[in-house]
N, C-alpha and C positions, 0 to 999 in steps of 0.2 A: 336644278337639274331633275328631271322628272325620273322617278323609279319605276322598274320596269316589276309588274307583279309576277311574282315567282312559285315554282311549286314548293310546299314544305311538308317534308314529310311528320314532323313535330318540333316545335319551339316551345321552350318553356322560359317564364320570366317571372321573377318575384319582384315586389315593388315592397320597399319594407322601410318602416322609420318609426316615428311618435304619432301617437294619438294627437288630432291637431294639425297634422300636416297635410291632411287630403289625400291621403293613400288610399281609402276605399273608393272615394270619387275619382282618383286617377286610374285605379283600376278599371272600373266601370266604364270610364270614357274610352281608355284606350280598347278595351273588348270589345264594347260596342261599335265604335268606327272599323275594328279590323273583319268584324263579323257582318254588320250590316252594310258598312261602305265598301267595304273590301271584297265581301263573299266568301272569307276563310271561315271554317269551322273552329268555333271559341268556346273554351270553359274559363269560367271566372270565380274562383272564390277568395274568402277573405277570413282573416282571424285578427278579433281585437285582444288586446291585453286586460289587464285587471282593471285598467283606469280609461276611460273615455279619452281624457287629455292627460298628456305627459305619459302615458302607457305605451306598451309596443302596439304596433298595428301594421298589418301585412295584407297585401291583395297579390293572387298569385293566378297568372294569364297562360295559359294553354293555346297555339295557334297549330292549326294544320289544314292542308289542303282536302283531307279526308276525314270522315268521321271521325270522333276522339274516343277510342274504347275504354281510357282511364282518365278521369276530369283533374287528378291531383299531380302537383309537380313532383318529379323524382330526381330530375339532373338537369339543374338550371343553365340556361344558356345566356341569359342577362339577369344579374342579380342587380336590383337599385338600393342602395343602402343610404338613409337619410338621417340615421343616428350611428353613434360608436356601437352601440348593445346591439342593432340590426346586424352591423358590418361583421362583428364578432360571432354573432350566433348564427347565421346563414350562410357565411363564406363556404363552409364546409359541404353544403349540399350543390356548390357549382361543380360543372363539366370542366376537365382540364382546359378545354379549349374554350371556357365560358368568357364573359365579358364581366368585371366588375364597375359599376358607374357608383360613385359616393359623392356627397354633400361636403365638401371640406372645409364648410364653416364649421361641422359637428364633429366629423370623423378625423380625429388627428392620426390614428395608427391603424394601418391596414396590414391585413395578414399577409401580403403580396405586393411586392413593386410594380405588377402589372396590373395598373387599374387607370381609370379614367375620373377625373373629378372636374367638378365646377363648386363655386360657392351659393349654392342654390339659396340657401337661407340669406345671406348677404344680398344676394341680387334681388330677391325678392323684396327686401326693406329697404335697400338703396337706390336700386333702378327702377324698381315699379312702384314703391312706396305702399305696398300692401303685403306683409307678410303671408297672407292667405293665398297669395297667388303661386306659391311655390309647388304647388303640385302641378300646374299649367307649364310653370318655367320646366320642370322636368318631363312633361308631355312632350314638350318642345324637343328636348335634348335626345329623349328616347325614340323620337320619330326620325331623328336623323341618323340615330344607330342603326334602325331597321331596315335591313336591304328591301324588302317587303312593303316597305309602310310607305303611303303616297302622303304627303304633307298636305295636299290640297284637301284630302278626305278626312284628313284626321281634324284639319280645320274646322272643316263643315260639319263634321259629329260635334266637336266643342261648341260651336255657334248653336247648333241644334239642341244641345241638351243642358245648356246654362239659362237661367231667368235673365232676361233682357237687360237689367239693370248692371249686370256685371258681366256682360258678353264682352264689350269693348277691352276691359282692363285686362281680361283673361286672355284675350287674343294677342293683346300686345305682349303679355308675359310669355305665352306660347312663342311666337315671333322671337322674343330674346333668347329663349333657349334655343331655338333650332339655330339660329346666328352665332352663338356664343359655343355650340356644339361643334359646329360647321368649322369656324374660327380655330380652335383648339385641340379638336379630336383628327381632323381628317375627315376623308370619305368614308364611308361605312364598308365599303367592299375590303377596302386597305385594312381597316379595322380587325375585322373578322380574319381576314388571312394572317395578320401579325399575331392574333391570338392562338391560332392553329399551329402557326410557326414554332411560338414559344411552348405549347403543349408538346408539339413532337421532340423539339429539342430537351425538352426537361425528362420524357420518356427514353430519350437515346442516353442520356448521360445516368439514369437508373440502371439501364442494362449493361453497361461498360464494365 
């Protein structure tokens, strides 16, 4: 189903996990597609931990239909956590109506019962046969979750920005991430509506 591009006031994404999971590449691919392919205003920033591989890593993407006055994330609409440490450290930066997506292979405990999860690490290893494809698996799932992201344009950007010798396996991983997210999460508009409803219910309980 084709998604209609829509007006975005400001949408903040944090992609986080461990060094070696391709987080920075994931942020660049997503940001480039939303900016060049879709025509949105996008800022993309990144941070490494003390170790290149095995340490913490994160990439932030801010998307808007208008010029972005402040490039860094402040209140996350979507947090992708591919490690337990990332989930623990960054959950507090989420909006009440934000969506948390975790790698259930590595994240065993979440600070909330309201989250989405797929075993990305296991899928990359067992379904694709290459653990380095975890970032494009996640890209597929994130593309499904974003109501304003057109999968055809994201896939095109993926093909244009990867070396030819690894294009095929990464497109396979991207497509698998898309399919699994659609199968397990439902459609994007309903996901965000549920998150908003849950946030409203929590606020009402606090005021009672």
